[in-house]
C-alpha positions, -999 to +999 in steps of 0.1 A: +000+000+000+014+034-010+019+057+020-002+089+019+016+123+016+008+148+043+010+186+043+042+203+053+042+210+091+029+245+098+012+248+064-025+240+068-054+231+046-085+253+050-114+229+048-149+236+035-164+239+071-140+268+077-138+286+044-172+303+049-157+320+080-127+331+059-151+344+032-172+362+058-140+380+071-127+387+036-160+402+025-162+425+055-125+435+052-131+445+016-162+464+024-146+485+052-113+491+033-131+502+002-154+525+022-123+544+034-110+548-002-084+520-002-075+503-035-064+466-037-028+458-048-015+423-055+022+416-053+043+384-060+047+359-032+084+355-042+108+385-041+146+391-042+161+383-008+177+417-007+143+434-005+137+419+029+172+423+042+172+460+034+137+467+047+131+444+077+167+445+089+194+419+089+195+418+127+159+408+131+146+374+139+128+372+106+159+377+085+182+358+107+161+327+114+127+326+098+129+334+061+123+307+034+153+316+011+168+296-018+190+300-049+172+297-082+187+282-114+203+316-122+220+315-088+199+344-076+187+345-040+149+345-037+127+346-006+090+337+000+076+369+014+076+369+053+053+401+054+035+423+029+048+459+034+082+456+017+067+441-015+041+469-016+067+495-013+088+479-039+059+478-063+050+514-055+085+526-064+088+504-094+055+516-110+058+552-100+029+552-075+045+569-046+064+601-055+044+633-047+012+612-045-011+600-018-019+563-020-042+542+002-035+505-007-046+472+008-038+436+001-046+401+013-024+370+009-001+344+023+032+349+039+059+324+051+081+322+081+100+292+095+091+291+131+077+266+156+040+261+146+014+266+174-022+277+176-025+310+157+010+309+145+019+289+113+046+287+088+022+297+060-001+324+073-024+349+058-025+387+064-047+415+053-026+447+051-034+484+046-007+509+037-008+547+033+018+568+014+023+605+012+007+617+045+028+626+075+004+640+101-012+622+131-046+626+115-039+598+090-025+577+119-058+582+137-078+573+106-059+541+100-063+530+136-100+539+136-104+519+104-089+488+120-114+493+149-142+495+124-132+462+109-134+445+143-168+462+149-181+449+116-169+414+124-186+415+158-153+413+176-151+448+191-154+435+227-127+408+221-098+432+213-082+462+229-058+488+214-023+494+227-002+525+216+034+536+218+057+559+199+092+549+188+102+585+180+126+595+152+156+574+142+178+601+158+161+601+191+159+563+192+197+562+188+201+581+220+176+559+238+192+528+224+226+537+239+210+542+273+190+510+270+221+490+261+239+504+291+210+494+314+208+458+301+246+454+301+246+463+338+220+434+343+236+411+318+237+381+342+198+383+343+192+381+305+182+350+287+199+337+256+176+355+231+180+388+250+218+385+251+219+381+214+195+411+209+217+432+232+242+437+204+218+435+174+184+448+183+182+458+220+147+473+217+133+438+210+143+428+246+114+450+257+091+427+238+103+395+255+076+371+267+100+355+292+082+361+326+115+360+345+125+393+327+093+411+335+106+430+365+139+439+346+119+452+316+094+472+337+123+491+353+142+497+320+145+533+307+114+544+288+115+555+252+087+579+259+111+599+280+135+603+251+111+614+223+121+644+202+097+673+203+081+666+169+075+629+178+060+639+212+037+664+196+027+639+169+018+613+196-001+638+218-023+648+188-029+612+179-041+604+214-064+634+213-079+624+180-086+589+192-101+602+224-124+626+205-135+597+183-144+577+214-119+550+210-104+535+241-067+527+242-038+518+266-003+533+264+023+505+264+058+519+267+073+484+260+054+480+227+080+478+199+077+461+165+099+433+153+109+451+121+136+478+118+116+502+096+091+516+122+093+552+134+069+573+156+035+556+160+033+519+167+001+501+178-013+466+183-049+453+187-046+425+212-068+399+228-067+377+259-088+350+243-061+332+222-035+324+249+001+334+240-008+346+205-025+377+216-017+402+188-044+401+161-035+433+142-004+454+144+012+483+126+026+518+127+045+545+108+076+538+087+086+571+072+121+561+061+113+528+043+106+541+008+139+560+007+156+530+022+144+509-008+155+534-034+125+558-037+122+594-028+116+603+008+079+595+015+060+594+047+042+561+052+023+539+076+002+507+077-010+477+095-014+439+090-042+419+104-037+382+111-064+362+093-059+329+112-062+346+146-093+365+135-108+332+124-100+317+158-117+346+175-148+344+153-151+307+159-154+314+196-184+337+191-220+325+189-227+351+162-205+333+137-223+333+103-242+303+090-229+284+060-262+279+044-296+297+043-319+270+029-317+232+025-345+223+001-358+188+007-382+168-016-401+135-014-404+117-046-395+124-083-423+148-091-414+169-060-377+169-070-385+182-104-406+210-090-379+217-065-354+223-093-377+250-106-383+266-072-346+267-061-336+282-095-362+309-089-349+316-054-313+320-066-324+343-094-347+365-074-330+367-040-294+379-046-268+365-021-291+336-010-273+303-004-295+273-013-288+236-016-314+212-030-310+177-017-297+152-042-294+114-038-329+106-026-337+091+007-363+096+035-371+131+047-358+122+081-323+116+067-325+148+046-332+167+078-301+152+094-280+164+065-296+199+066-288+201+103-252+188+099-244+213+072-257+242+094-286+254+073-309+281+089-341+268+073-353+235+059-378+237+031-400+206+025-418+198-007-436+164-003-467+148-019-491+169+001-473+202-006-471+194-042-508+187-044-517+219-024-491+240-042-475+249-008-441+248+008-434+238+044-406+258+061-389+247+093-364+269+112-334+247+121-314+272+143-342+287+165-372+273+184-399+290+163-426+267+148-426+256+112-450+272+088-467+262+055-471+289+029-485+291-006-459+284-033-465+318-049-456+336-016-422+318-013-400+346-027-416+373-005-413+351+026-376+344+019-369+382+013-386+391+046-367+365+066 
């Protein structure tokens, strides 16, 4: 017997019972993003390795340990994208979309990182990203964050997430802070774990983001970046907080919030949850004003966020308001009823846009058809048997609520469905 081939560890199939949740999220993402004037961009999943080394930073965990990189037949180093911002910036520069222009762009697609798979963190994972180019004030920072909040509201997840904010200041002010932070952690070198010791010489700000509980007290007493902000960054951050407060959006200041990528400046933020264990960040982003120039373009202010699709799906699965897969499962008893059912289900699909209907195929008793309707998660079962066929009626039974079934005239079917 031939051994079956299994999927690569950390790269998962999305099965039919889950794809409707993905589609529900994707449709709502698209609706919100387009309502704010964002346009979709699609970039290759494979890029030159240099793109990510120059943008993300060679001293980051992603570039050092997590990228899927290989040489092609021309001996050129290529990498499966580990995140979406760098490719979007590359495309913007290459096609002349960014210079002296304002662009609001969004994308949805898979990314790849080689790390230990766990719930909510996989080697192939999907992100929805939004990026803005050409605007440098805190007003667009506020709009972007409020838009992310609107997405969670639209998905029914507003109560499941909270917003955390910080400012990383300018590159210049961060250099001063970095020096003080290195001195502080060097004085406590014997208390650092292996990861933090490595980061001490490469990316010391990432020590603040450590999840090691034994470092919690040390990190809490570390110098705060907020105390080292340059006047422009401090003013930017104060105005951002004011805009969010005026909009009625609650947030928490987190002085230890840093991002794992080198290109961030000024505003950084995360939407986090306590409902997914260790993988608490659902959406994260911030401002990266130097990245376009760093990748060969003209100086261009920019900011964006990425929302993790898998973690959003996990959150939605925990909610009772998750959408139903199917509106109607249409059941028939006998060949004449089946033939009439074909006519009625076609009419339903034509006259009620967006309606999801399955007509039972394969015959069998109505009892077994009801079992299939319930298993597939249909909201309503519609029955066309001998009596209904004779009386020109349809029997409708709610399958997800305790209301009684009703029998209606066949010519009222479309109006009933539209009203329910």
